[in-house]
ZAGU-343209 format. One record per residue (C-alpha): x, y, z. Coordinates in steps of 0.001 Angstrom, whole numbers. Last residue first. Layout:
% ZAGU-343209
[pt [X, Y, Z]]
...
//
This chain:
% ZAGU-343209
[pt [-6949, -103500, -13907]]
[pt [-9183, -101031, -12474]]
[pt [-10963, -102832, -9461]]
[pt [-7663, -103957, -8358]]
[pt [-6378, -100481, -8406]]
[pt [-9015, -98574, -6504]]
[pt [-8603, -101621, -3626]]
[pt [-4977, -101085, -3554]]
[pt [-5504, -97691, -2729]]
[pt [-5123, -93954, -4543]]
[pt [-2394, -92093, -4740]]
[pt [-2097, -92861, -8557]]
[pt [1117, -94084, -8583]]
[pt [832, -95115, -4775]]
[pt [-1661, -97657, -5602]]
[pt [79, -98170, -8719]]
[pt [3163, -99394, -6570]]
[pt [1146, -101509, -4196]]
[pt [-267, -103463, -7332]]
[pt [3286, -104110, -8919]]
[pt [4463, -105309, -5503]]
[pt [1227, -107507, -5299]]
[pt [2543, -108829, -8357]]
[pt [1210, -108023, -11958]]
[pt [1892, -110267, -14840]]
[pt [3044, -108022, -17247]]
[pt [3120, -109121, -21119]]
[pt [1196, -105968, -22202]]
[pt [3460, -103700, -20567]]
[pt [2659, -100046, -22285]]
[pt [-1045, -101111, -22650]]
[pt [-1021, -102274, -18926]]
[pt [703, -99121, -17465]]
[pt [-1556, -96710, -19786]]
[pt [-4815, -98132, -18229]]
[pt [-3387, -98080, -14925]]
[pt [-2801, -94287, -15759]]
[pt [-5834, -93616, -17363]]
[pt [-7670, -94870, -14335]]
[pt [-5800, -92567, -12118]]
[pt [-6792, -89688, -14704]]
[pt [-10285, -90262, -14685]]
[pt [-10127, -90897, -10504]]
[pt [-9091, -86922, -10666]]
[pt [-11785, -85843, -12820]]
[pt [-10603, -82339, -13644]]
[pt [-11993, -79529, -12233]]
[pt [-12902, -76420, -13918]]
[pt [-11369, -72898, -12383]]
[pt [-13189, -69906, -13431]]
[pt [-12562, -66241, -14730]]
[pt [-16027, -64534, -15474]]
[pt [-15817, -62398, -12269]]
[pt [-12694, -60739, -14051]]
[pt [-14917, -58770, -16773]]
[pt [-15408, -59344, -20395]]
[pt [-13115, -62014, -19813]]
[pt [-10452, -62586, -22827]]
[pt [-11853, -65007, -25300]]
[pt [-9264, -67172, -27448]]
[pt [-10551, -68742, -30569]]
[pt [-10076, -71258, -33067]]
[pt [-7117, -73658, -31708]]
[pt [-8632, -74222, -28506]]
[pt [-12367, -73174, -28460]]
[pt [-13513, -70305, -25890]]
[pt [-16934, -70183, -25366]]
[pt [-16226, -70463, -21627]]
[pt [-14168, -67476, -21518]]
[pt [-17355, -65043, -21601]]
[pt [-16609, -62295, -23699]]
[pt [-14022, -60286, -25352]]
[pt [-12455, -61180, -29125]]
[pt [-9746, -63083, -30707]]
[pt [-10501, -65257, -33245]]
[pt [-7451, -67485, -34062]]
[pt [-6300, -67464, -37949]]
[pt [-2254, -67628, -37469]]
[pt [-2215, -63956, -37639]]
[pt [-4360, -63461, -34610]]
[pt [-2463, -65522, -32729]]
[pt [914, -63968, -33531]]
[pt [-751, -60641, -32760]]
[pt [-2052, -62463, -29767]]
[pt [1457, -63725, -28501]]
[pt [3098, -60340, -29703]]
[pt [975, -58189, -27627]]
[pt [639, -60326, -24485]]
[pt [4306, -60697, -23657]]
[pt [6202, -63558, -23549]]
[pt [8345, -62884, -27053]]
[pt [9725, -59605, -26000]]
[pt [10359, -60650, -22265]]
[pt [8810, -62038, -19046]]
[pt [10149, -63413, -16235]]
[pt [8614, -66513, -14548]]
[pt [6450, -66388, -11486]]
[pt [6009, -69779, -8989]]
[pt [4203, -71275, -6250]]
[pt [893, -69129, -6368]]
[pt [-184, -69538, -2798]]
[pt [-3669, -69555, -1377]]
[pt [-4174, -68670, 2559]]
[pt [-7525, -68634, 4475]]
[pt [-8861, -66003, 6728]]
[pt [-11305, -64772, 4223]]
[pt [-13264, -67984, 3701]]
[pt [-12097, -70100, 451]]
[pt [-14846, -70022, -2609]]
[pt [-13253, -66539, -4334]]
[pt [-9913, -67889, -3509]]
[pt [-10440, -70653, -6358]]
[pt [-10976, -68560, -9186]]
[pt [-8143, -65729, -8479]]
[pt [-5848, -68898, -7899]]
[pt [-6596, -70731, -10865]]
[pt [-5874, -67031, -13096]]
[pt [-2686, -67292, -10886]]
[pt [-1787, -70882, -11435]]
[pt [-1882, -69750, -15197]]
[pt [-542, -66685, -14559]]
[pt [3027, -68549, -13563]]
[pt [3232, -69763, -16749]]
[pt [2711, -66663, -18589]]
[pt [5376, -64019, -17899]]
[pt [5907, -61645, -15089]]
[pt [5106, -57812, -15151]]
[pt [4370, -57035, -11717]]
[pt [3017, -53649, -10670]]
[pt [495, -55157, -8383]]
[pt [-2920, -53701, -10172]]
[pt [-2117, -53206, -13463]]
[pt [1019, -55759, -14018]]
[pt [-848, -58447, -12484]]
[pt [-4199, -57738, -13976]]
[pt [-2323, -57725, -17173]]
[pt [-1058, -61443, -16753]]
[pt [-4443, -62381, -14994]]
[pt [-6438, -61355, -18805]]
[pt [-3855, -63361, -20464]]
[pt [-4350, -66147, -18037]]
[pt [-8005, -65876, -18947]]
[pt [-8318, -65973, -22304]]
[pt [-6000, -69163, -22475]]
[pt [-8504, -71231, -20567]]
[pt [-7998, -72339, -16713]]
[pt [-8262, -75732, -16026]]
[pt [-8173, -77783, -12447]]
[pt [-6498, -80409, -10989]]
[pt [-6996, -81427, -7267]]
[pt [-4747, -83485, -4606]]
[pt [-1947, -83718, -6843]]
[pt [1166, -85699, -5616]]
[pt [1303, -89128, -6783]]
[pt [-124, -88081, -9851]]
[pt [2589, -86076, -10242]]
[pt [5199, -88399, -10631]]
[pt [8748, -86502, -11922]]
[pt [11634, -88717, -11396]]
[pt [11321, -90419, -14786]]
[pt [12378, -93983, -14831]]
[pt [14465, -94754, -17933]]
[pt [14849, -90868, -18408]]
[pt [13854, -88742, -21618]]
[pt [10165, -88661, -20674]]
[pt [6989, -91140, -21843]]
[pt [7771, -92496, -18375]]
[pt [5156, -90153, -16484]]
[pt [2216, -92152, -18467]]
[pt [-1295, -90510, -16725]]
[pt [284, -87119, -15460]]
[pt [2808, -86751, -18144]]
[pt [56, -86961, -21020]]
[pt [-2498, -84857, -19473]]
[pt [-223, -81858, -18286]]
[pt [1851, -81925, -21597]]
[pt [-1142, -81116, -24171]]
[pt [-3296, -80089, -20978]]
[pt [-746, -76725, -20770]]
[pt [1396, -75367, -18577]]
[pt [4036, -75255, -21422]]
[pt [4231, -73521, -25138]]
[pt [1073, -71644, -24861]]
[pt [-501, -69490, -27103]]
[pt [-2146, -72700, -29414]]
[pt [-2666, -72755, -32970]]
[pt [1018, -72490, -33994]]
[pt [1778, -76197, -33086]]
[pt [-1829, -77761, -34223]]
[pt [-1044, -78635, -37749]]
[pt [3038, -80035, -36834]]
[pt [1344, -81877, -34226]]
[pt [3729, -82959, -31300]]
[pt [1546, -80955, -28234]]
[pt [-1660, -82160, -29705]]
[pt [-4622, -79830, -30008]]
[pt [-8034, -81190, -29021]]
[pt [-8225, -79647, -25451]]
[pt [-5696, -76711, -24685]]
[pt [-7060, -76054, -21339]]
[pt [-4181, -74141, -19555]]
[pt [-3153, -76073, -16715]]
[pt [-3552, -75919, -13135]]
[pt [-2292, -78621, -10224]]
[pt [-3297, -78560, -6880]]
[pt [-2077, -79353, -3804]]
[pt [-4083, -79102, -638]]
[pt [-1389, -77556, 2194]]
[pt [-304, -80471, 4500]]
[pt [2955, -78566, 5651]]
[pt [4902, -81017, 7516]]
[pt [8373, -79255, 6230]]
[pt [9470, -82013, 4500]]
[pt [6048, -82312, 2849]]
[pt [5991, -79119, 1413]]
[pt [9356, -79733, -374]]
[pt [7826, -82995, -1834]]
[pt [5024, -81147, -3081]]
[pt [7146, -78617, -4536]]
[pt [9266, -81534, -6437]]
[pt [6641, -83387, -7577]]
[pt [4646, -80123, -8725]]
[pt [7095, -78565, -10600]]
[pt [8306, -82032, -12149]]
[pt [5125, -83094, -13478]]
[pt [5620, -82184, -17331]]
[pt [3311, -79586, -17707]]
[pt [1428, -78443, -14368]]
[pt [1161, -74735, -12912]]
[pt [1228, -75215, -9242]]
[pt [-1340, -73570, -6459]]
[pt [-325, -74234, -3018]]
[pt [-3842, -74318, -713]]
[pt [-4347, -73814, 2957]]
[pt [-1049, -72087, 3403]]
[pt [410, -73048, 7215]]
[pt [148, -70619, 9780]]
[pt [1931, -67339, 11542]]
[pt [1263, -65611, 8798]]
[pt [4275, -64242, 7352]]
[pt [6747, -66131, 9043]]
[pt [4384, -69873, 8529]]
[pt [3957, -68316, 4553]]
[pt [7999, -68284, 4473]]
[pt [8351, -71890, 5922]]
[pt [5930, -73386, 3789]]
[pt [6851, -71533, 371]]
[pt [10654, -72271, 976]]
[pt [10616, -76144, 1417]]
[pt [8352, -76020, -1512]]
[pt [10859, -74599, -3274]]
[pt [13887, -76726, -1910]]
[pt [11956, -79848, -3189]]
[pt [13035, -78071, -6597]]
[pt [16347, -79413, -6819]]
[pt [15313, -82893, -5958]]
[pt [13426, -83039, -9293]]
[pt [16304, -82029, -11305]]
[pt [18891, -84066, -9683]]
[pt [16268, -87241, -9857]]
[pt [16215, -86928, -13583]]
[pt [12954, -85295, -15176]]
[pt [14158, -82205, -16536]]
[pt [17236, -83753, -18019]]
[pt [20862, -82253, -17472]]
[pt [22334, -85349, -19474]]
[pt [26110, -84940, -19037]]
[pt [27735, -84460, -22147]]
[pt [30023, -87438, -24085]]
[pt [29712, -85104, -26902]]
[pt [28471, -87696, -29837]]
[pt [26413, -90243, -27478]]
[pt [24662, -86788, -25503]]
[pt [23794, -85178, -28795]]
[pt [22535, -88459, -30627]]
[pt [20192, -89060, -27627]]
[pt [18713, -85607, -27924]]
[pt [18397, -85944, -31353]]
[pt [16128, -88743, -31062]]
[pt [14074, -87161, -28202]]
[pt [13407, -84511, -30174]]
[pt [12965, -86290, -33569]]
[pt [9238, -87286, -32441]]
[pt [7461, -84107, -34010]]
[pt [7740, -80227, -33790]]
[pt [10308, -78691, -36213]]
[pt [13927, -78088, -34991]]
[pt [16512, -75688, -33520]]
[pt [19510, -76952, -31784]]
[pt [20909, -74001, -29710]]
[pt [24345, -73838, -28345]]
[pt [24629, -72231, -25471]]
[pt [26628, -68772, -24602]]
[pt [23894, -67193, -21593]]
[pt [22419, -65091, -24616]]
[pt [22079, -67701, -26407]]
[pt [19592, -69471, -24122]]
[pt [17883, -66540, -23732]]
[pt [17628, -65884, -27440]]
[pt [16189, -69368, -28042]]
[pt [13639, -68697, -24705]]
[pt [12171, -65310, -26563]]
[pt [12205, -67670, -30289]]
[pt [9791, -70077, -28035]]
[pt [7638, -67328, -26865]]
[pt [7233, -65632, -30287]]
[pt [5983, -68978, -32140]]
[pt [8265, -70363, -34857]]
[pt [7263, -70691, -38414]]
[pt [9871, -72716, -40569]]
[pt [6735, -74270, -42711]]
[pt [6849, -77709, -41014]]
[pt [6493, -76044, -37851]]
[pt [9078, -74545, -35433]]
[pt [10903, -74073, -32133]]
[pt [11563, -77450, -30617]]
[pt [14754, -77168, -28938]]
[pt [17774, -79138, -28410]]
[pt [20034, -77249, -25864]]
[pt [23712, -77640, -25964]]
[pt [25771, -76331, -22911]]
[pt [29427, -75893, -22435]]
[pt [30749, -76066, -18843]]
[pt [32632, -73204, -16882]]
[pt [30218, -73479, -13962]]
[pt [28452, -70302, -13801]]
[pt [27657, -70310, -17635]]
[pt [26767, -73725, -17089]]
[pt [24107, -72599, -14490]]
[pt [22855, -69982, -17328]]
[pt [22976, -72490, -19894]]
[pt [20901, -74922, -17791]]
[pt [18274, -72243, -16998]]
[pt [17926, -70896, -20243]]
[pt [17200, -74554, -21407]]
[pt [14665, -74634, -18749]]
[pt [12626, -71953, -19351]]
[pt [11248, -73582, -22574]]
[pt [11741, -75780, -25512]]
[pt [13361, -78607, -23914]]
[pt [15989, -80923, -24430]]
[pt [19153, -80940, -22329]]
[pt [22779, -81156, -22741]]
[pt [25404, -80489, -20079]]
[pt [29388, -79986, -21187]]
[pt [32729, -80973, -20048]]
[pt [31667, -83721, -17437]]
[pt [34307, -84230, -14679]]
[pt [31670, -85868, -12478]]
[pt [31582, -82446, -9811]]
[pt [30934, -80629, -12884]]
[pt [28042, -82532, -14134]]
[pt [26622, -82892, -10505]]
[pt [26835, -79017, -10484]]
[pt [24593, -78650, -13720]]
[pt [22080, -80956, -12260]]
[pt [21984, -79368, -8972]]
[pt [21657, -76070, -10386]]
[pt [19535, -76672, -13421]]
[pt [16229, -77906, -11097]]
[pt [16634, -74757, -8902]]
[pt [17023, -72613, -12210]]
[pt [13986, -74215, -13493]]
[pt [12112, -71757, -10905]]
[pt [12039, -69252, -13461]]
[pt [14380, -65810, -14651]]
[pt [17725, -67082, -15610]]
[pt [19230, -65947, -12155]]
[pt [16186, -66475, -9796]]
[pt [14259, -63832, -9278]]
[pt [11500, -64712, -11399]]
[pt [10723, -67295, -9088]]
[pt [8484, -64836, -7000]]
[pt [6430, -66953, -4944]]
[pt [3089, -65264, -5170]]
[pt [481, -64555, -2262]]
[pt [-3646, -64663, -2527]]
[pt [-5372, -63795, 727]]
[pt [-8888, -65949, 474]]
[pt [-12071, -64570, -818]]
[pt [-14719, -65114, 1277]]
[pt [-16877, -63433, 4071]]
[pt [-19425, -62079, 2099]]
[pt [-19803, -64146, -1060]]
[pt [-16883, -63524, -3646]]
[pt [-16760, -61183, -6565]]
[pt [-15873, -57846, -4747]]
[pt [-13204, -60312, -2756]]
[pt [-11514, -61213, -6028]]
[pt [-10652, -57524, -6246]]
[pt [-9333, -57001, -2851]]
[pt [-6943, -60024, -3239]]
[pt [-5680, -58912, -6426]]
[pt [-5254, -55670, -4526]]
[pt [-3081, -57251, -1701]]
[pt [-1421, -59640, -3600]]
[pt [1105, -60770, -1099]]
[pt [4656, -61406, -2010]]
[pt [6824, -64486, -1035]]
[pt [10587, -63540, -2279]]
[pt [13461, -66008, -3642]]
[pt [15361, -67891, -1439]]
[pt [16464, -69839, -4611]]
[pt [19150, -69379, -7065]]
[pt [22606, -67535, -6822]]
[pt [24683, -70565, -7330]]
[pt [26037, -70868, -4081]]
[pt [22680, -70634, -2596]]
[pt [21692, -73427, -4800]]
[pt [24422, -75753, -3983]]
[pt [24158, -74989, -182]]
[pt [20316, -75990, -760]]
[pt [21195, -78996, -2338]]
[pt [23425, -79884, 600]]
[pt [20775, -79349, 2807]]
[pt [18487, -81679, 867]]
[pt [21051, -84441, 878]]
[pt [22824, -85209, -2000]]
[pt [23608, -88799, -3584]]
[pt [21680, -88121, -6512]]
[pt [20483, -92123, -6099]]
[pt [18329, -91055, -3565]]
[pt [15418, -89907, -5760]]
[pt [15722, -93421, -7779]]
[pt [15594, -95278, -4291]]
[pt [12522, -93317, -3271]]
[pt [10940, -94360, -6634]]
[pt [12055, -98293, -5997]]
[pt [10275, -99687, -9459]]
[pt [7193, -101449, -10095]]
[pt [6328, -102882, -13586]]
[pt [7207, -106235, -13444]]
[pt [8247, -105743, -9711]]
[pt [11117, -104343, -7725]]
[pt [13357, -102216, -10620]]
[pt [15853, -100248, -8894]]
[pt [19124, -101553, -10111]]
[pt [17510, -101359, -13746]]
[pt [18061, -97375, -13169]]
[pt [21840, -97359, -13666]]
[pt [22718, -93783, -12582]]
[pt [25834, -92137, -13872]]
[pt [23530, -89346, -15911]]
[pt [25129, -89511, -19540]]
[pt [26202, -93238, -19334]]
[pt [23200, -94164, -18300]]
[pt [21053, -92088, -20781]]
[pt [23281, -93748, -23762]]
[pt [22620, -97100, -22040]]
[pt [19261, -96694, -21818]]
[pt [18608, -95441, -25026]]
[pt [20344, -98221, -26863]]
[pt [17313, -99405, -29175]]
[pt [16353, -95652, -29494]]
[pt [19446, -95211, -31488]]
[pt [19182, -98359, -33780]]
[pt [15685, -97342, -34492]]
[pt [16193, -93869, -35442]]
[pt [19468, -94786, -37889]]
[pt [22708, -93659, -36152]]
[pt [24148, -97869, -36450]]
[pt [27523, -97824, -34452]]
[pt [30439, -98314, -36534]]
[pt [32162, -94785, -36187]]
[pt [32339, -95138, -32453]]
[pt [31344, -91758, -30959]]
//
């Protein structure tokens, strides 16, 4: 880094697009097509890799081709609470079988491979979650350095057990982890790391990362066909930043699978993801509405000039579950199916359990991923930390749960519910956010068509809401 560069927050943010372009090898300005529109498929193709090449890269790194498991005991339990003839078969795609224990190995494998191919000496990522471990794991395989910038503390330097568990995982793979308190400095710090080191940006939101998840959707379709002779009726995807649902849906479409794509998040209404005071009052660090709503309605808030994760384009339905329900399903999975898995996949499992009861017995519902578990991800340390933080923990009706104040474990499985989000409300929010973030935009027909694609709606819907 040149010594004469100004390193103040405003100065670094002013040159963010140049930093990101240099650290990724993609000039996003080439894909701008209108006032606010851009060539999304062009951005996705900018990886220069075909689907088959990505699959070969992943398999060579030990990533992908993970098991598809039928949850016969959980299905049987769901049918006890369903009307006669109802209760879809529930399957789980076991992504915990990947090297670092989550589907994010798919994103990391393509990104780190590209960094190695382009001659970068190392990779960097900003994440508090499993992706850091995935990047560190893949970097170790290819002999690259890895730096992970991680939000893990509130201002008292108190960290959640789950996040600290992920720190240990990253460090076990040899990564340098830069820990910081929650707030807006994460993106700034990430940019300075890229500029100072000249490392590759292994961003969650680059086309390399999102393309890597397409293999997951493809495998879901092909495995269910082999196991059942038909396509799944619904695929449930835990939704946070949007890459999971974007890549999975694109992979399903690649195989001609028309399953309903359902996003699921933990309801943390009223808790802000970047609030110091709220940071340790939530027991889920990802897969919750603090990420799910903002990224669905304004995806370009990410650490890319243009985010390759565009979740609202791909979700057919969006449901919420509560913290207590996910904790309960985590234990249920272990007790009934002998599978001990982490919280993110159990978010979509809780939704699947509720939704399966409203579907016929011959229908098929797929929980699209699992994740590894570990010391900080287990139910007991999470609940103990919540109790220490002043959260009321009790058994009862999860509908009574108040995020940041209580965690209500279901008195019985029949109380687990999946609550629908207003999809048109999300679409309208995306349009409003686009206009708010581009106040001088003079929308052209190209821009209107772009917004129709962004919201998975129609030109008429967009015109009615601008």
